[in-house]
N, C-alpha and C positions, 0 to 999 in steps of 0.2 A: 504493500500500500504506500510505501515511501515514494514509489514511482508516481503514484497518483498525486501525491503532494507536489512533486516536482512539476507535474503536468498542470496542476492548478496555477502555479506561479507563472508558468510560461504561456498559458492560454491568454492571449491578448486580442484575439480576433473577435470583434463584435459584429455579428451578422446583421445586415441591413434588412429592414422591413420591406418586403417586396410588394405587398398588397397596397395599392393606392387608396386613399380615403374617398369614400362616397357616402352620401347621406342615405341611410336606409329608410324605406317608407314606414309610416306610423303603423299601418295595419296590413298584414299579409298572411296568407296561408304558409306556415313555416315549412311545409313539404313542397312548396312550389318555388321555382326560381324567381328571383327578384330582379327587375330591370333597374338600371342605374338612374335614379331620380335626383342626382346630386345637383344638377344645374339650377341656379337661382340668381337673384339679383344681388348686386353688391350691397352690403349693409343690411340685408334681410335678417330677421331674427332666426336663430337656430334653436328649435325646441328639442332636438335630439343630437347626440354626439355624432361626429364623423366616423363612420365605420364602413367597411366594405359591404357591398350588396351580396346577398346569397346567390350562389350558383344553383343550389337546390339539389335535392335527391335525384339521382339518375344522371346528373351532369358533372359529377366529380367523384373521384375515388380518394378516400381519406386513408392516410398511412399512419398506423399507430405502432409505437415501440413499447414493449413491456418487459417484465422480468422473465427469467428462464423458467419454463415448465416442461413436463415430460410428454406433453401432447402437442399436436399441430393445431394452433389456434385458427388457422385458415380453413381447415377441414372439419373442425369441431362444430357440432350442431348449433352451439351458441352464437357463432358468427352468422349463421343463417337466421336465427331468431332476431338478432339485432337488425339485420338488413330488412327483414319482413316488417319489424315494428317501426323502424324509422325511415325506411326507403333509401338509406345511404349504403352504398357499397364501401367496404373497408378492406384494406390489406394489413395483415398483422405481422409484426417482426418481434424477435426476442433478443435480449442481451445474452451473452454467454453465461454459463454457470460460474466460471472463474473470471476474475478481473473485469467484472461488469462495469464498475465505476470508470475505469480507464477507457474501456471501449466506448462507453456513452460519451465521455468528453471528447474523445477523438472523432466520433461520428458528428457530434454537434459542431465542433470547431471546424470540421471539414465541410460543413454545409450540407450534410445528409438531408434529404427532402422529406423528413418525417413531419407529419402535421400534428401529431399528439405524442407526448412522452409521458408514460406512467412511471413516475420517479419515486424513489424513497425520499424521505425528508432531507437527508444529507445530500443526496444527488440534486434535489431541487434547489436547496440553498446554494450549492456550488454553481448551478446554472444561473441563478439570479445574480450571484456575485460577479459572474463573468459577462453579464449583460447579454445573455444568449436567448432570452425569452421575451415574448410579446406581452405588453400590459393588457389586461383583460377587462378593465373597468367598464369601458364604453361598450364593448362587445356583450358583456353580461347584462348591461342595462337595456340593450336593445333586443338581444336574442336569448337571454338567459334568465328571465325573471323567476322561473321555477327553480333554477339552480341557486340564485341568490337567496330565495326563501328557504332553502334546504338546510342552512346552517345559521348559527347565531353570529352577531356582530363580532364577538370575541374571537370566534374561529376565523372569520374573514380578515380581521386585523392581523392575524398571525401569518397570513399568506401575502402580506404586503411587503414590498421592498422599502428601503430607506427613503425612497422618493414618494412613498404613500400609495403607490399603485399596486393593484392585485396582479400577481404573476403566476398564480396557480389556483386550481380548484381542489379542495381537500376531500379526501375520502377518509372519513373518521373511522377509527377502530370501533366496532359496533358493540363491544361489551366492555364496560368501564372497569370491571374488577375481575379479571381472569388471571389465574396462575398459568401464564402462557407457556412457561418452560418448566418441565418437571422431569422425573426419571421413570422409566418403564422397567419393571422387574419381572423376572421369571419366577412366579410364586411356586411353581412345582419344584424348582431347584432350591428355593429358600426353605420350603417346608421339609424337603428331604434332609436339609442341614439342621433342622430343628427350629427354624425361624417361622413362626406362624402369623406374624403381623408385620406390616411394613413399618419401618422406623418413622417416628414423628419428631425426634430431637436429634441434635448433632451427635450426642453421645451414643444414642441408640443406633444411629447411622454408622458410626465408626465400629461399634461392636458387631453390627450386622456384617460389615465387610470383613472384619477379622474372622468371624465365625465361618463365613463362606470360604475364605482363604485356607483356614485350617482344615476344613472338611474336604475341599476339592483340590487343594494344592494348585498346581499349574495346569489343571485340566481345562479351566475356563479363564477368560478375562473376567475379573470380578466386576469392574465398573468401566464401561467404554464411554468415551466422549472426546472432546466436547461436541455439542451439536451446534455447528457454526452458522448454518443458514438462518438469516433473520426470520423470526416468526412474524405473524400479522401485527404483533406488538412492537415490531422493529427492535427486537432484542437479539444481539449477536455477540455473545460472550464466550470466552474460553473457560470462564468460571461458571459452574452451574448456579443459576440464580436462586434455586431452591436451597443451596448451601450458603451462598453469600449472605442471604437474608438472616441467617443465624448469627452473623457477626455485625448486624446493623447496617449492611451495605446493600443498596438497592438501585444505585445509578452511578455513573461516573462522576457527575456533579450533584451535590446535595446541599441542603441549607440547614444550619443549626437553629436552635430555639431562639437565638438572638437575631436571626435573619442574615447571618453571614454565610456566604457561599464558600464551599470547600470541596476539594477534590477527593476522589476515592482513597488515594494513598494517604490522605491526611485524616481519614476516619480512625477513630480509636480502635476499632476492631480489625483494621487492615493487617497489621503484623501478625495477629493471631490467626487470621484467615490464611495468610500465606504460609505460616508455620504448619497449619493443619493440612493444606494441600501438599506441601513438601513431605509431610509425614506419610500421607497416603501413597505418594509416589515411591518413597524410599522403602516402604514396607510391601511394595508390590500389590497394593490394593486397587490400583487403577491401571489402565492400559499404558504400557510403556511407550506406545505410539501416540499418546495424547496430543503432542505438539504438532503431529503431521497428519492426523486423521482428517479425512474429508467426509462430506455428506455420504458419498458412495461407499467408502470403506466402513463407515459407522453402520450403515444399513446392512452391509454384507456380514459384518461380524455378529450383529444381533440376530438377524433372520436366519443365519446358517447355524445358529446354536453355539457360537464361539464365546459369547458374552452372556453374563447373568443379568446385569443391570446396564441400561444405557440412558444417556441424556437424550431428551427429545421434546417434542411438542405434539399437538393434536394431529398434525399432518403426518409426522413420523409414526405416531401411534397407529394411525389408519393403515399406513403402508405395512408396518411391522406386524400388526395383529393378524392381518389376512395371511401374510407370509408364514408366520409362526404356526398358525392353525393348519395351514395347508402343508407346510414342509415338515413340521415336527409332530403333528397330530394333537396339538394343544387345544384347549377350549378357553372360554372367557374367564373361568375361575383360575386359570393358570397365569393370568396377567394381573399385576398390581401396579400401583402408582405411588411414587414417593413425592409428596408435595412439599410446600415450604416448611423447612425444618426450624425448630426453635433452638436457640442457643442454650448453653449450660445455665445461663442466668434467666432464661425465658425470653430473650430478645428474638424478635421475628418481625422484620420490616420488608414488605414487598410492594414495589411501586405499582400504583394503579395503571391500567391500560387505557386510560382516557387520553388519547393522543391521536395524531395523524397516522393512518395506516400507509397511505400513498398520497402523492400530490400529482394531479394531471396538469400538464402545462403545454404551451404551444411555442415551439421554437420560432425565432425571428425569420427563419428561412421559409416557413410555411406561407403559401399563398392562398390558403383555404381556411383562415382563422374564423371567419364568420360562420362558415358551414360546420366547423368543429363545434363551436358553441351551440349552434342550432341542433346538431346531432346529439350533443349532451342533453340539451333541454328536452328533446323528444324522448330520450331514454328515461329521464327522471319522471316524465308524465306517465310512462308505462312501466314503472319500476317493479311492481309486483309481478307482472307477467314475465318480464325479462329475467328477473333474479330468481323467482320461485316457480312461476308457471301458471297454468290454468286450473281453477278450482274444479274438483271432480276428476281431473286427469292427473295432475302432478301433486296436488295436495287437497286436504280437507281441513276444516276447522274442528278441533276437538271440543270436549264439553266445557273447557275454559276459554274457548274462542282463540286458542293458540293454533298456529299453523302446524299441521302434522303432515309431513311429506308422504306421498304414496310411492313406495319403492317396489320394483327397481326403476320405474320410469323416471322418477324425480332425479335419481343419481345419474341415470343415463342421459337425460336431456337437459338437466340444469346443474349437474354436478360440477362442471367447470366454469360456470358463469361468473364466479368470483374473479377470474383473471381479467375479465373484460370491464370490470367496474372502474369508472372514472369519477362518476358523480352519484350522489345519493341524496334523498331527503332523509336526513339523519334520524329524525324522530320515527318515521315510518320504517326505516331500515333496522333500527334497534328492535322493533317489533317483529320484523320479518326474519332477521338473521338467525335466531335459534333453530329455525327449520333447516338452515344450511348445515348446522352441526349435526342435526339428526338425520342428515342424508345418508350417513354411513354408520354402521354399528361400531366400527373402530373408533371414530372420532367421538361419538356420543358416549361410549363406554368410558373413555378417558376424561372427557369434559365433565360428565356427571359425577365421576369419582373424585376428581381433583377440584374443579372450580365450584361446582354446585355445593360441595361440602366444605368449602374454604371458610376459615375463621375471618369474618369481615374486619375484625379489629387489627389485622396485620397490615392492611393496605395503607400506604401513605400517598399523598397527592403527587402527581407527576407535575412538579413545580414549573418546569420549562416547556410543557406540552404546547403552549400557544405563544411561544416567543417568536416574533418575526425573524426573518433572516438578519443576522448581525455579521458585520464584516470579519471580525477576528474569529468568531466562532466558526463561521463558514470556512475561513481560510485554514485554520489550524486544528480544529477539534478532532477531525477524523484521524489525522496523523498522530495527534497526542494519544488518542484512545488506542490506536493500533500499536503504538510504542509501549503503552501500558500493558496491553495483552502480551506482547513479546516479552516484556520484563517478567510478568507473572509466570509465563511458561519457562523462562530461563531459570527462575528461582526454584520452581517445582522440580526441574530436571537436574538442578545442582550446578549449572554453569555460572550462576550468579547467586548471591545470598541477599537476605533482607538487609544486611549491613550496607549494601550498595544503594539503599533507598535515597540517601542524601545525594549521591551522584546522579541517580536517576532524576530526582527532582530538580537538580541544577540544570540538567539537560532539558528537562520538561519546561523550565522557566525560559530558557534560551530559545526553545522551539515555539514560544507563543503562549505558554500556559497562563501566565499572569495577564496577558492581554485578553484571553478568553474569559478569565475570571472577572476582569473589569467589565466586559460586555454583559455578562450574566448578572453581576451585582448591580450594575446601573439599571438594567431592565427590571430586575426584581424589586429594587427600591421604588421605581416609578410605578410598576404594576400593582404591587402589594402594599406600598407605603401609604 
């Protein structure tokens, strides 16, 4: 990721806006092409912003770039559903599974002709900082009234640049308090070793690993990890968050009771957490390949029966559950989940998932910005059908008027609709979203066991969830966080020690750490003061 940082600093190309301004008509059928009505007399009043006219469905092909998935989004049925609902034809592209940030920046700086980018929050902030995106205020005002109504003013303020303009449309994480990262355990192997319940404290967790090691020796990897792919909650840690929370750590940046912003390494529990991780590594309780495991290798080790416990999330649980049941003849009772662990003193702090999931944005190189916003708006009008389906075919309402999916057709025809999401009416989506978790037995099994039974008192606010793009944070924080992750892995494996923390922090400061802190502190004081 250090290459990405270097790329951030050298990206100076600002792409020019190709679409020329025309005044859109006050009333039109959004599915019909709009003629250019911009001609007017000098000095005449302007009741609407200057925006490009619509080309209209059937007259333009929109190109959308999204994150990597295991299916072809162009042949998936949900692409057809979107086209039938909105009238717009779209072509879909994916970033690679590895080095996605670098590839995105190279594509955008090179003038790739994408009309829409579905970006992570950090990717979006970087694109804003590089001046690579079109402002959306006027376009939303003319073509996206339903989009604007879909989120609160606080949320919209968080996707504004320093110039006050909106540069992205947020897709909010639909569940505000989910244990998004947890561990999946082979309960059949735990029970054979005499462990009948999953651990709930850090001490029980350690004793569990020791017992498994003593019973099985080197026959199995005791704990495989980390699970690197960011979940829907945008968590991408080399430390299991269900373990970190036992040491009072829930984010890279935190705020103390006096309103002072501090870094993870400055947390009181950080040295103890590092010592604990190092102890697990030295005693052979975790995978010796922890530092180099990928998504693919982690899946292979668990589903092939090589590992007893693995770090993961709902998506991994869905994949692994089916594979374990098929490959090893297990059933649902053979799977357990280790949730947020309590520390020896009862500490347990897990950050709420009230945050942006993704941010949809329009590169300056796009000549179809008006139609993109119109496409989004048409989708939000038909949100239930696009995301969930047709009542009586894909879902029914249960006795509590909750949406109950009808499987297997729901999973077959709406299972992948999550990948296409750019915009939502958040209030409606919060109601619709649980049906998406219920689409598969694997996801629902994990979600109901972990999140639905979670102690609500452990959740702490996501303090910086709605902070707008800030220059220093955007420029330095990704590299700072990746350096922190590298340092933790190095200490775990013994190539560095916790005694190097002062040196690490000096390098951290020189790499922009204090500048980022100042950004966060200033915003925190203004927003919460």
